[in-house]
TORVEXVO-744532 format. One record per atom (N, C-alpha, C): atom name; residue in three letters; residue number from 1; x, y, z. Coordinates in pm, 1 decimal, padded with zeros to 6 digits. Layout:
<pts>
+------+------+------+----------+----------+----------+
: name : resn : resi :       c1 :       c2 :       c3 :
+------+------+------+----------+----------+----------+
:   CA :  ALA :  NUM :        X :        Y :        Z :
...
+------+------+------+----------+----------+----------+
</pts>
This chain:
<pts>
+------+------+------+----------+----------+----------+
: name : resn : resi :       c1 :       c2 :       c3 :
+------+------+------+----------+----------+----------+
:    N :  MET :    1 :  11138.7 :  09784.7 :  10805.5 :
:   CA :  MET :    1 :  11077.1 :  09707.8 :  10703.0 :
:    C :  MET :    1 :  11043.0 :  09550.7 :  10759.5 :
:    N :  LEU :    2 :  11144.3 :  09526.1 :  10819.2 :
:   CA :  LEU :    2 :  11101.8 :  09357.2 :  10855.4 :
:    C :  LEU :    2 :  11001.8 :  09361.0 :  10981.0 :
:    N :  VAL :    3 :  10993.0 :  09475.4 :  11062.7 :
:   CA :  VAL :    3 :  10865.4 :  09474.8 :  11144.1 :
:    C :  VAL :    3 :  10762.2 :  09509.1 :  11074.1 :
:    N :  PHE :    4 :  10743.6 :  09570.8 :  10981.9 :
:   CA :  PHE :    4 :  10637.4 :  09575.0 :  10870.7 :
:    C :  PHE :    4 :  10577.2 :  09433.8 :  10827.6 :
:    N :  TYR :    5 :  10695.7 :  09362.0 :  10792.4 :
:   CA :  TYR :    5 :  10646.2 :  09225.3 :  10725.3 :
:    C :  TYR :    5 :  10597.2 :  09117.4 :  10834.9 :
:    N :  GLY :    6 :  10673.4 :  09147.8 :  10964.8 :
:   CA :  GLY :    6 :  10640.3 :  09059.7 :  11052.0 :
:    C :  GLY :    6 :  10482.7 :  09079.1 :  11113.0 :
:    N :  GLY :    7 :  10457.8 :  09201.7 :  11119.7 :
:   CA :  GLY :    7 :  10325.8 :  09267.8 :  11182.2 :
:    C :  GLY :    7 :  10232.5 :  09221.1 :  11059.8 :
:    N :  GLY :    8 :  10251.4 :  09223.1 :  10915.8 :
:   CA :  GLY :    8 :  10164.8 :  09197.7 :  10839.8 :
:    C :  GLY :    8 :  10127.8 :  09047.7 :  10835.0 :
:    N :  LEU :    9 :  10241.1 :  08937.1 :  10854.8 :
:   CA :  LEU :    9 :  10216.4 :  08804.9 :  10838.9 :
:    C :  LEU :    9 :  10151.4 :  08793.0 :  10981.6 :
:    N :  LEU :   10 :  10181.6 :  08849.9 :  11093.5 :
:   CA :  LEU :   10 :  10090.2 :  08831.0 :  11221.2 :
:    C :  LEU :   10 :  09923.0 :  08853.2 :  11207.8 :
:    N :  ALA :   11 :  09928.0 :  08957.4 :  11128.8 :
:   CA :  ALA :   11 :  09776.6 :  09008.8 :  11096.2 :
:    C :  ALA :   11 :  09719.0 :  08909.4 :  11005.7 :
:    N :  TRP :   12 :  09782.2 :  08860.1 :  10888.4 :
:   CA :  TRP :   12 :  09743.1 :  08727.0 :  10797.9 :
:    C :  TRP :   12 :  09703.2 :  08628.6 :  10871.5 :
:    N :  ILE :   13 :  09795.4 :  08600.2 :  10974.5 :
:   CA :  ILE :   13 :  09786.9 :  08469.1 :  11065.8 :
:    C :  ILE :   13 :  09631.8 :  08467.3 :  11147.3 :
:    N :  ILE :   14 :  09623.4 :  08587.3 :  11209.5 :
:   CA :  ILE :   14 :  09526.5 :  08622.9 :  11294.8 :
:    C :  ILE :   14 :  09378.6 :  08624.0 :  11207.0 :
:    N :  LEU :   15 :  09369.2 :  08662.7 :  11082.3 :
:   CA :  LEU :   15 :  09264.6 :  08676.2 :  11003.3 :
:    C :  LEU :   15 :  09242.1 :  08536.4 :  10946.2 :
:    N :  LEU :   16 :  09332.8 :  08493.8 :  10907.7 :
:   CA :  LEU :   16 :  09340.6 :  08328.1 :  10858.8 :
:    C :  LEU :   16 :  09253.8 :  08243.1 :  10969.2 :
:    N :  ALA :   17 :  09286.0 :  08255.9 :  11094.4 :
:   CA :  ALA :   17 :  09223.1 :  08191.8 :  11212.4 :
:    C :  ALA :   17 :  09105.5 :  08193.2 :  11221.3 :
:    N :  ILE :   18 :  09074.6 :  08344.0 :  11203.0 :
:   CA :  ILE :   18 :  08910.1 :  08380.1 :  11226.7 :
:    C :  ILE :   18 :  08831.0 :  08320.2 :  11097.5 :
:    N :  GLN :   19 :  08906.1 :  08306.5 :  10989.9 :
:   CA :  GLN :   19 :  08849.3 :  08269.3 :  10879.1 :
:    C :  GLN :   19 :  08809.5 :  08109.6 :  10874.6 :
:    N :  VAL :   20 :  08911.1 :  08041.9 :  10949.6 :
:   CA :  VAL :   20 :  08895.4 :  07883.5 :  10937.2 :
:    C :  VAL :   20 :  08812.8 :  07865.3 :  11066.4 :
:    N :  PHE :   21 :  08809.8 :  07919.6 :  11164.0 :
:   CA :  PHE :   21 :  08713.8 :  07880.1 :  11277.7 :
:    C :  PHE :   21 :  08587.0 :  07971.9 :  11293.4 :
:    N :  GLY :   22 :  08580.5 :  08073.8 :  11219.8 :
:   CA :  GLY :   22 :  08452.0 :  08152.8 :  11225.5 :
:    C :  GLY :   22 :  08390.8 :  08201.1 :  11120.6 :
:    N :  GLY :   23 :  08426.6 :  08127.9 :  10991.2 :
:   CA :  GLY :   23 :  08366.9 :  08162.4 :  10857.0 :
:    C :  GLY :   23 :  08416.0 :  08275.6 :  10806.7 :
:    N :  GLY :   24 :  08380.0 :  08397.5 :  10820.8 :
:   CA :  GLY :   24 :  08445.9 :  08496.4 :  10782.0 :
:    C :  GLY :   24 :  08385.4 :  08571.7 :  10658.6 :
:    N :  GLY :   25 :  08315.1 :  08508.2 :  10606.7 :
:   CA :  GLY :   25 :  08238.5 :  08549.9 :  10448.9 :
:    C :  GLY :   25 :  08340.1 :  08528.7 :  10356.5 :
:    N :  PHE :   26 :  08290.3 :  08625.5 :  10258.6 :
:   CA :  PHE :   26 :  08385.0 :  08642.9 :  10122.6 :
:    C :  PHE :   26 :  08493.3 :  08755.9 :  10130.0 :
:    N :  LEU :   27 :  08468.4 :  08827.2 :  10200.0 :
:   CA :  LEU :   27 :  08564.9 :  08951.2 :  10207.2 :
:    C :  LEU :   27 :  08664.2 :  08931.8 :  10311.6 :
:    N :  LEU :   28 :  08697.0 :  08834.1 :  10397.4 :
:   CA :  LEU :   28 :  08792.8 :  08806.2 :  10454.5 :
:    C :  LEU :   28 :  08912.4 :  08746.5 :  10386.7 :
:    N :  PRO :   29 :  08894.5 :  08646.1 :  10312.0 :
:   CA :  PRO :   29 :  08995.3 :  08600.3 :  10217.8 :
:    C :  PRO :   29 :  09046.6 :  08701.7 :  10118.7 :
:    N :  LEU :   30 :  08949.9 :  08774.5 :  10082.4 :
:   CA :  LEU :   30 :  09014.4 :  08919.0 :  09991.3 :
:    C :  LEU :   30 :  09117.2 :  08968.2 :  10072.1 :
:    N :  ILE :   31 :  09064.6 :  09024.6 :  10196.4 :
:   CA :  ILE :   31 :  09152.8 :  09093.9 :  10281.0 :
:    C :  ILE :   31 :  09296.6 :  09027.7 :  10296.9 :
:    N :  THR :   32 :  09303.3 :  08897.6 :  10345.9 :
:   CA :  THR :   32 :  09425.1 :  08830.4 :  10389.3 :
:    C :  THR :   32 :  09508.8 :  08820.6 :  10263.7 :
:    N :  SER :   33 :  09440.4 :  08790.2 :  10146.2 :
:   CA :  SER :   33 :  09531.3 :  08761.5 :  10022.8 :
:    C :  SER :   33 :  09595.7 :  08911.9 :  09989.1 :
:    N :  ILE :   34 :  09526.1 :  09034.1 :  09980.0 :
:   CA :  ILE :   34 :  09585.3 :  09162.1 :  09955.1 :
:    C :  ILE :   34 :  09689.9 :  09175.9 :  10081.0 :
:    N :  LEU :   35 :  09653.0 :  09156.6 :  10204.2 :
:   CA :  LEU :   35 :  09748.5 :  09196.6 :  10299.4 :
:    C :  LEU :   35 :  09893.4 :  09100.9 :  10277.5 :
:    N :  ALA :   36 :  09884.9 :  08986.3 :  10253.9 :
:   CA :  ALA :   36 :  09995.7 :  08885.1 :  10204.3 :
:    C :  ALA :   36 :  10069.0 :  08948.2 :  10076.2 :
:    N :  THR :   37 :  10001.7 :  08997.1 :  09944.9 :
:   CA :  THR :   37 :  10081.8 :  09039.4 :  09879.2 :
:    C :  THR :   37 :  10112.0 :  09165.5 :  09889.5 :
:    N :  LEU :   38 :  10094.4 :  09259.5 :  09957.2 :
:   CA :  LEU :   38 :  10131.3 :  09380.7 :  09990.8 :
:    C :  LEU :   38 :  10277.7 :  09373.2 :  10098.8 :
:    N :  ALA :   39 :  10257.8 :  09264.6 :  10178.6 :
:   CA :  ALA :   39 :  10397.7 :  09237.9 :  10271.8 :
:    C :  ALA :   39 :  10507.9 :  09191.2 :  10166.2 :
:    N :  HIS :   40 :  10467.8 :  09112.9 :  10108.7 :
:   CA :  HIS :   40 :  10562.6 :  09024.4 :  10024.8 :
:    C :  HIS :   40 :  10618.1 :  09130.1 :  09915.3 :
:    N :  ALA :   41 :  10540.2 :  09212.3 :  09855.9 :
:   CA :  ALA :   41 :  10611.6 :  09294.1 :  09751.7 :
:    C :  ALA :   41 :  10646.2 :  09407.9 :  09825.8 :
:    N :  GLY :   42 :  10625.2 :  09457.6 :  09968.0 :
:   CA :  GLY :   42 :  10712.7 :  09562.7 :  10014.0 :
:    C :  GLY :   42 :  10840.6 :  09518.0 :  10059.5 :
:    N :  LEU :   43 :  10846.1 :  09397.7 :  10131.9 :
:   CA :  LEU :   43 :  10974.4 :  09349.2 :  10156.7 :
:    C :  LEU :   43 :  11068.4 :  09319.0 :  10045.3 :
:    N :  GLY :   44 :  11031.9 :  09259.3 :  09955.0 :
:   CA :  GLY :   44 :  11104.9 :  09238.6 :  09817.7 :
:    C :  GLY :   44 :  11151.4 :  09368.5 :  09738.4 :
:    N :  THR :   45 :  11086.5 :  09447.5 :  09745.6 :
:   CA :  THR :   45 :  11109.4 :  09597.5 :  09696.2 :
:    C :  THR :   45 :  11227.8 :  09648.3 :  09781.8 :
:    N :  TRP :   46 :  11225.1 :  09640.3 :  09923.1 :
:   CA :  TRP :   46 :  11307.1 :  09711.4 :  10008.7 :
:    C :  TRP :   46 :  11420.5 :  09631.8 :  10024.2 :
:    N :  TRP :   47 :  11419.4 :  09472.4 :  10003.8 :
:   CA :  TRP :   47 :  11577.5 :  09423.6 :  09995.0 :
:    C :  TRP :   47 :  11636.8 :  09453.5 :  09874.5 :
:    N :  ILE :   48 :  11567.9 :  09474.1 :  09767.3 :
:   CA :  ILE :   48 :  11661.0 :  09482.7 :  09627.4 :
:    C :  ILE :   48 :  11670.3 :  09669.5 :  09638.6 :
:    N :  ALA :   49 :  11619.1 :  09735.7 :  09662.9 :
:   CA :  ALA :   49 :  11655.9 :  09860.7 :  09697.1 :
:    C :  ALA :   49 :  11800.3 :  09891.3 :  09774.2 :
:    N :  GLN :   50 :  11804.7 :  09796.4 :  09868.3 :
:   CA :  GLN :   50 :  11916.7 :  09818.8 :  09922.2 :
:    C :  GLN :   50 :  12031.7 :  09794.2 :  09845.8 :
:    N :  LYS :   51 :  12029.0 :  09716.8 :  09760.8 :
:   CA :  LYS :   51 :  12157.9 :  09676.0 :  09664.3 :
:    C :  LYS :   51 :  12161.4 :  09801.3 :  09539.2 :
:    N :  VAL :   52 :  12050.0 :  09867.1 :  09534.2 :
:   CA :  VAL :   52 :  12047.6 :  09966.9 :  09398.9 :
:    C :  VAL :   52 :  12105.9 :  10061.2 :  09488.2 :
:    N :  ARG :   53 :  12091.8 :  10111.3 :  09599.1 :
:   CA :  ARG :   53 :  12120.2 :  10214.6 :  09660.6 :
:    C :  ARG :   53 :  12312.6 :  10210.5 :  09731.6 :
:    N :  GLY :   54 :  12354.1 :  10077.4 :  09702.8 :
:   CA :  GLY :   54 :  12470.6 :  10059.5 :  09734.8 :
:    C :  GLY :   54 :  12485.4 :  10035.0 :  09860.8 :
:    N :  ASN :   55 :  12385.5 :  09987.5 :  09955.0 :
:   CA :  ASN :   55 :  12388.2 :  09988.6 :  10103.9 :
:    C :  ASN :   55 :  12464.8 :  09869.2 :  10161.2 :
:    N :  PRO :   56 :  12521.2 :  09862.3 :  10248.1 :
:   CA :  PRO :   56 :  12600.6 :  09732.5 :  10300.2 :
:    C :  PRO :   56 :  12532.1 :  09635.8 :  10341.3 :
:    N :  ARG :   57 :  12393.4 :  09667.0 :  10365.8 :
:   CA :  ARG :   57 :  12284.9 :  09544.7 :  10416.8 :
:    C :  ARG :   57 :  12269.9 :  09451.9 :  10289.3 :
:    N :  ALA :   58 :  12287.7 :  09510.2 :  10194.1 :
:   CA :  ALA :   58 :  12274.0 :  09404.1 :  10042.3 :
:    C :  ALA :   58 :  12375.6 :  09301.5 :  10031.3 :
:    N :  ASN :   59 :  12381.0 :  09201.0 :  10111.1 :
:   CA :  ASN :   59 :  12471.1 :  09115.9 :  10114.0 :
:    C :  ASN :   59 :  12391.4 :  08991.3 :  10010.2 :
:    N :  GLY :   60 :  12433.6 :  08892.0 :  09979.2 :
:   CA :  GLY :   60 :  12381.5 :  08765.4 :  09902.5 :
:    C :  GLY :   60 :  12238.2 :  08730.5 :  09965.7 :
:    N :  GLY :   61 :  12224.8 :  08711.3 :  10071.8 :
:   CA :  GLY :   61 :  12092.9 :  08662.4 :  10138.3 :
:    C :  GLY :   61 :  12006.5 :  08762.0 :  10151.1 :
:    N :  ALA :   62 :  12018.1 :  08917.0 :  10138.2 :
:   CA :  ALA :   62 :  11919.7 :  08989.0 :  10117.0 :
:    C :  ALA :   62 :  11868.1 :  09010.8 :  10016.8 :
:    N :  ILE :   63 :  11968.2 :  08988.2 :  09900.0 :
:   CA :  ILE :   63 :  11905.7 :  08975.4 :  09758.5 :
:    C :  ILE :   63 :  11801.3 :  08885.9 :  09723.1 :
:    N :  ALA :   64 :  11832.4 :  08739.0 :  09762.5 :
:   CA :  ALA :   64 :  11776.1 :  08643.9 :  09754.9 :
:    C :  ALA :   64 :  11655.7 :  08634.3 :  09813.3 :
:    N :  ALA :   65 :  11649.3 :  08703.1 :  09933.0 :
:   CA :  ALA :   65 :  11537.8 :  08718.6 :  10009.1 :
:    C :  ALA :   65 :  11422.2 :  08810.6 :  09933.0 :
:    N :  GLY :   66 :  11482.7 :  08927.4 :  09887.9 :
:   CA :  GLY :   66 :  11403.1 :  09016.0 :  09823.1 :
:    C :  GLY :   66 :  11343.0 :  08956.1 :  09683.3 :
:    N :  ILE :   67 :  11444.8 :  08871.7 :  09598.5 :
:   CA :  ILE :   67 :  11380.2 :  08796.0 :  09492.7 :
:    C :  ILE :   67 :  11247.1 :  08711.7 :  09528.4 :
:    N :  ILE :   68 :  11305.0 :  08627.3 :  09636.2 :
:   CA :  ILE :   68 :  11177.8 :  08529.6 :  09682.8 :
:    C :  ILE :   68 :  11062.9 :  08593.6 :  09734.0 :
:    N :  ALA :   69 :  11080.1 :  08728.2 :  09795.0 :
:   CA :  ALA :   69 :  10963.5 :  08769.7 :  09842.6 :
:    C :  ALA :   69 :  10870.2 :  08827.7 :  09740.1 :
:    N :  LEU :   70 :  10922.8 :  08899.8 :  09623.3 :
:   CA :  LEU :   70 :  10874.3 :  08921.2 :  09510.1 :
:    C :  LEU :   70 :  10806.9 :  08828.9 :  09434.7 :
:    N :  LEU :   71 :  10875.1 :  08712.3 :  09451.1 :
:   CA :  LEU :   71 :  10792.8 :  08581.3 :  09383.8 :
:    C :  LEU :   71 :  10681.5 :  08538.7 :  09467.5 :
:    N :  ALA :   72 :  10698.9 :  08539.7 :  09596.0 :
:   CA :  ALA :   72 :  10578.6 :  08496.9 :  09668.6 :
:    C :  ALA :   72 :  10477.6 :  08607.8 :  09645.4 :
:    N :  GLY :   73 :  10503.4 :  08752.5 :  09625.3 :
:   CA :  GLY :   73 :  10408.8 :  08852.8 :  09610.9 :
:    C :  GLY :   73 :  10325.0 :  08833.5 :  09484.8 :
:    N :  VAL :   74 :  10381.4 :  08788.3 :  09396.6 :
:   CA :  VAL :   74 :  10314.3 :  08749.5 :  09241.8 :
:    C :  VAL :   74 :  10241.3 :  08641.3 :  09268.0 :
:    N :  SER :   75 :  10239.3 :  08533.3 :  09361.6 :
:   CA :  SER :   75 :  10200.7 :  08423.6 :  09376.3 :
:    C :  SER :   75 :  10067.8 :  08452.7 :  09447.4 :
:    N :  TRP :   76 :  10097.9 :  08544.7 :  09577.0 :
:   CA :  TRP :   76 :  09989.5 :  08575.4 :  09644.8 :
:    C :  TRP :   76 :  09871.9 :  08681.5 :  09572.0 :
:    N :  ALA :   77 :  09927.4 :  08742.7 :  09483.6 :
:   CA :  ALA :   77 :  09845.2 :  08822.3 :  09408.9 :
:    C :  ALA :   77 :  09738.7 :  08754.9 :  09319.9 :
:    N :  SER :   78 :  09786.6 :  08631.0 :  09267.8 :
:   CA :  SER :   78 :  09708.4 :  08531.8 :  09214.3 :
:    C :  SER :   78 :  09555.8 :  08519.0 :  09295.8 :
:    N :  TRP :   79 :  09614.1 :  08494.4 :  09427.2 :
:   CA :  TRP :   79 :  09497.4 :  08457.9 :  09524.8 :
:    C :  TRP :   79 :  09402.4 :  08583.0 :  09537.5 :
:    N :  VAL :   80 :  09434.6 :  08696.5 :  09513.9 :
:   CA :  VAL :   80 :  09370.4 :  08807.7 :  09536.7 :
:    C :  VAL :   80 :  09282.0 :  08775.6 :  09407.2 :
:    N :  VAL :   81 :  09315.7 :  08756.4 :  09313.3 :
:   CA :  VAL :   81 :  09212.8 :  08743.0 :  09187.7 :
:    C :  VAL :   81 :  09091.7 :  08613.9 :  09236.0 :
:    N :  VAL :   82 :  09137.4 :  08497.1 :  09285.7 :
:   CA :  VAL :   82 :  09053.1 :  08422.4 :  09318.3 :
:    C :  VAL :   82 :  08975.9 :  08465.7 :  09439.0 :
:    N :  ALA :   83 :  09027.5 :  08535.0 :  09526.7 :
:   CA :  ALA :   83 :  08914.8 :  08597.4 :  09636.5 :
:    C :  ALA :   83 :  08832.6 :  08714.0 :  09550.6 :
:    N :  TRP :   84 :  08873.4 :  08779.7 :  09499.3 :
:   CA :  TRP :   84 :  08793.4 :  08882.3 :  09424.6 :
:    C :  TRP :   84 :  08676.1 :  08840.6 :  09332.8 :
:    N :  ASP :   85 :  08684.5 :  08713.0 :  09277.5 :
:   CA :  ASP :   85 :  08581.6 :  08662.4 :  09179.4 :
:    C :  ASP :   85 :  08480.2 :  08565.7 :  09289.4 :
:    N :  ASP :   86 :  08534.9 :  08491.0 :  09426.9 :
:   CA :  ASP :   86 :  08450.5 :  08481.6 :  09482.4 :
:    C :  ASP :   86 :  08369.7 :  08588.5 :  09557.2 :
:    N :  PHE :   87 :  08407.4 :  08690.3 :  09583.3 :
:   CA :  PHE :   87 :  08383.1 :  08806.6 :  09648.1 :
:    C :  PHE :   87 :  08257.6 :  08879.1 :  09590.9 :
:    N :  GLN :   88 :  08293.5 :  08886.8 :  09460.7 :
:   CA :  GLN :   88 :  08169.6 :  08929.2 :  09361.9 :
:    C :  GLN :   88 :  08085.2 :  08839.3 :  09333.3 :
:    N :  ALA :   89 :  08085.1 :  08702.0 :  09330.5 :
:   CA :  ALA :   89 :  08008.7 :  08618.4 :  09298.4 :
:    C :  ALA :   89 :  07910.3 :  08580.4 :  09442.8 :
:    N :  GLY :   90 :  07943.4 :  08593.7 :  09531.5 :
:   CA :  GLY :   90 :  07893.6 :  08610.1 :  09674.2 :
:    C :  GLY :   90 :  07886.0 :  08468.4 :  09741.1 :
:    N :  MET :   91 :  07986.3 :  08357.3 :  09648.0 :
:   CA :  MET :   91 :  07980.8 :  08218.2 :  09689.3 :
:    C :  MET :   91 :  08140.4 :  08197.4 :  09645.6 :
:    N :  GLU :   92 :  08125.8 :  08045.4 :  09704.3 :
:   CA :  GLU :   92 :  08273.8 :  07970.8 :  09669.1 :
:    C :  GLU :   92 :  08253.8 :  07933.9 :  09532.3 :
:    N :  LEU :   93 :  08321.9 :  07990.9 :  09429.9 :
:   CA :  LEU :   93 :  08348.0 :  07935.0 :  09293.2 :
:    C :  LEU :   93 :  08459.6 :  07808.7 :  09283.4 :
:    N :  PRO :   94 :  08415.4 :  07692.4 :  09193.8 :
:   CA :  PRO :   94 :  08513.8 :  07621.5 :  09192.6 :
:    C :  PRO :   94 :  08648.8 :  07681.3 :  09094.6 :
:    N :  SER :   95 :  08761.2 :  07673.8 :  09167.2 :
:   CA :  SER :   95 :  08887.9 :  07726.8 :  09091.8 :
:    C :  SER :   95 :  08981.1 :  07665.8 :  09104.0 :
:    N :  ILE :   96 :  09088.5 :  07669.5 :  08991.8 :
:   CA :  ILE :   96 :  09223.1 :  07599.4 :  09028.8 :
:    C :  ILE :   96 :  09309.3 :  07703.7 :  09011.2 :
:    N :  ASN :   97 :  09389.0 :  07707.1 :  09074.4 :
:   CA :  ASN :   97 :  09477.6 :  07813.2 :  09095.4 :
:    C :  ASN :   97 :  09616.1 :  07745.5 :  09140.4 :
:    N :  ILE :   98 :  09679.2 :  07717.7 :  09010.6 :
:   CA :  ILE :   98 :  09836.6 :  07676.9 :  08995.5 :
:    C :  ILE :   98 :  09943.0 :  07777.6 :  09047.9 :
:    N :  ALA :   99 :  09894.8 :  07907.3 :  09002.2 :
:   CA :  ALA :   99 :  09974.0 :  07996.8 :  09038.0 :
:    C :  ALA :   99 :  10000.4 :  08040.5 :  09149.0 :
:    N :  GLY :  100 :  09896.4 :  08010.6 :  09214.9 :
:   CA :  GLY :  100 :  09895.3 :  08049.8 :  09392.3 :
:    C :  GLY :  100 :  09948.4 :  07943.2 :  09482.4 :
:    N :  LEU :  101 :  10003.8 :  07829.8 :  09418.7 :
:   CA :  LEU :  101 :  10066.4 :  07716.9 :  09503.0 :
:    C :  LEU :  101 :  10199.5 :  07774.6 :  09554.4 :
:    N :  PRO :  102 :  10269.5 :  07830.8 :  09470.9 :
:   CA :  PRO :  102 :  10390.4 :  07848.6 :  09534.2 :
:    C :  PRO :  102 :  10424.7 :  07949.2 :  09654.1 :
:    N :  ALA :  103 :  10299.4 :  08031.7 :  09659.9 :
:   CA :  ALA :  103 :  10297.1 :  08115.0 :  09802.8 :
:    C :  ALA :  103 :  10310.9 :  08052.6 :  09917.5 :
:    N :  PHE :  104 :  10272.5 :  07912.0 :  09922.3 :
:   CA :  PHE :  104 :  10286.8 :  07838.7 :  10044.4 :
:    C :  PHE :  104 :  10416.0 :  07768.1 :  10082.5 :
:    N :  ILE :  105 :  10487.8 :  07772.5 :  09987.0 :
:   CA :  ILE :  105 :  10599.7 :  07749.7 :  09990.3 :
:    C :  ILE :  105 :  10733.3 :  07876.7 :  10003.6 :
:    N :  LEU :  106 :  10680.9 :  07955.3 :  09944.6 :
:   CA :  LEU :  106 :  10764.7 :  08102.1 :  09904.2 :
:    C :  LEU :  106 :  10759.1 :  08152.8 :  10054.4 :
:    N :  THR :  107 :  10666.7 :  08135.2 :  10105.1 :
:   CA :  THR :  107 :  10636.9 :  08244.8 :  10232.9 :
:    C :  THR :  107 :  10745.2 :  08199.4 :  10332.3 :
:    N :  PRO :  108 :  10722.9 :  08079.9 :  10368.4 :
:   CA :  PRO :  108 :  10836.4 :  08042.1 :  10453.6 :
:    C :  PRO :  108 :  10987.8 :  08048.6 :  10428.2 :
:    N :  LEU :  109 :  10987.3 :  08024.4 :  10299.9 :
:   CA :  LEU :  109 :  11135.8 :  08043.9 :  10231.6 :
:    C :  LEU :  109 :  11193.6 :  08191.5 :  10241.6 :
:    N :  THR :  110 :  11089.3 :  08270.3 :  10247.7 :
:   CA :  THR :  110 :  11121.2 :  08440.5 :  10246.7 :
:    C :  THR :  110 :  11164.8 :  08460.0 :  10364.8 :
:    N :  ILE :  111 :  11082.5 :  08413.9 :  10500.3 :
:   CA :  ILE :  111 :  11094.7 :  08440.8 :  10636.6 :
:    C :  ILE :  111 :  11251.1 :  08386.8 :  10659.8 :
:    N :  ALA :  112 :  11285.3 :  08228.1 :  10634.0 :
:   CA :  ALA :  112 :  11411.6 :  08186.2 :  10663.4 :
:    C :  ALA :  112 :  11517.8 :  08290.3 :  10589.4 :
:    N :  LEU :  113 :  11491.2 :  08348.1 :  10456.7 :
:   CA :  LEU :  113 :  11613.2 :  08403.4 :  10404.7 :
:    C :  LEU :  113 :  11624.6 :  08541.5 :  10466.6 :
:    N :  CYS :  114 :  11516.9 :  08605.5 :  10518.5 :
:   CA :  CYS :  114 :  11528.3 :  08727.5 :  10608.9 :
:    C :  CYS :  114 :  11599.7 :  08696.1 :  10731.3 :
:    N :  ILE :  115 :  11594.2 :  08590.5 :  10790.5 :
:   CA :  ILE :  115 :  11640.6 :  08585.0 :  10909.0 :
:    C :  ILE :  115 :  11810.1 :  08550.7 :  10888.4 :
:    N :  GLY :  116 :  11817.1 :  08489.6 :  10768.2 :
:   CA :  GLY :  116 :  11985.6 :  08438.6 :  10726.5 :
:    C :  GLY :  116 :  12024.6 :  08594.9 :  10722.7 :
:    N :  ALA :  117 :  11963.9 :  08701.9 :  10606.2 :
:   CA :  ALA :  117 :  12017.7 :  08781.4 :  10592.6 :
:    C :  ALA :  117 :  12065.6 :  08889.7 :  10713.4 :
:    N :  ALA :  118 :  11939.4 :  08878.4 :  10820.1 :
:   CA :  ALA :  118 :  11967.1 :  08943.5 :  10922.5 :
:    C :  ALA :  118 :  12088.2 :  08910.9 :  11026.9 :
:    N :  ILE :  119 :  12109.3 :  08786.3 :  11013.8 :
:   CA :  ILE :  119 :  12212.3 :  08723.7 :  11099.9 :
:    C :  ILE :  119 :  12357.1 :  08743.1 :  11034.6 :
:    N :  GLN :  120 :  12349.1 :  08755.3 :  10874.8 :
:   CA :  GLN :  120 :  12473.7 :  08792.0 :  10827.5 :
:    C :  GLN :  120 :  12526.1 :  08929.3 :  10849.7 :
:    N :  LEU :  121 :  12394.9 :  09003.3 :  10854.3 :
:   CA :  LEU :  121 :  12425.7 :  09160.5 :  10857.9 :
:    C :  LEU :  121 :  12496.6 :  09200.2 :  11010.0 :
:    N :  ARG :  122 :  12444.7 :  09091.8 :  11108.3 :
:   CA :  ARG :  122 :  12470.2 :  09131.0 :  11219.0 :
:    C :  ARG :  122 :  12610.7 :  09073.3 :  11264.1 :
:    N :  ARG :  123 :  12676.5 :  08964.6 :  11187.2 :
:   CA :  ARG :  123 :  12788.5 :  08924.0 :  11216.5 :
:    C :  ARG :  123 :  12914.2 :  09003.8 :  11141.7 :
:    N :  ARG :  124 :  12844.3 :  09043.0 :  10999.6 :
:   CA :  ARG :  124 :  12924.9 :  09150.5 :  10982.3 :
:    C :  ARG :  124 :  12957.6 :  09284.1 :  11031.2 :
:    N :  LYS :  125 :  12849.0 :  09311.8 :  11122.7 :
:   CA :  LYS :  125 :  12871.9 :  09438.9 :  11203.5 :
:    C :  LYS :  125 :  12970.7 :  09418.6 :  11316.8 :
:    N :  LYS :  126 :  12958.9 :  09308.2 :  11355.2 :
:   CA :  LYS :  126 :  13058.9 :  09285.9 :  11485.1 :
:    C :  LYS :  126 :  13162.5 :  09252.3 :  11432.0 :
:    N :  SER :  127 :  13216.7 :  09200.4 :  11312.2 :
:   CA :  SER :  127 :  13330.3 :  09184.1 :  11289.2 :
:    C :  SER :  127 :  13416.7 :  09321.2 :  11257.5 :
:    N :  THR :  128 :  13342.8 :  09410.5 :  11226.3 :
:   CA :  THR :  128 :  13400.0 :  09537.0 :  11165.6 :
:    C :  THR :  128 :  13398.0 :  09614.9 :  11286.0 :
:    N :  GLN :  129 :  13360.6 :  09573.3 :  11400.8 :
:   CA :  GLN :  129 :  13377.8 :  09679.0 :  11516.3 :
:    C :  GLN :  129 :  13500.9 :  09617.7 :  11601.2 :
+------+------+------+----------+----------+----------+
</pts>
């Protein structure tokens, strides 16, 4: 799942660079925001499902990463709505997306928590062997 999330973020960064440097029209922001939403929602659901199944991967950092990833996914979903409105109108509409602002803080926080949870898991595996 972490590979899926990393691949999704890499694709998002590439599409964002295309959008910034090449224009990209009104479809590209919609695609990038949908991609970010799906990556965060999938990652958050996966981490939380580890706890539900009683998997030893579900340490405190994993649960925190899952919750923060889900919150980031919800925030990115608000950007999908804005991008969809722009796409339907065929032009950049003036919009204030306060609900989408946390996405830019929660995404790096999600990455940091996933790295921390993976390090905790690795240390736990080494100490039990």
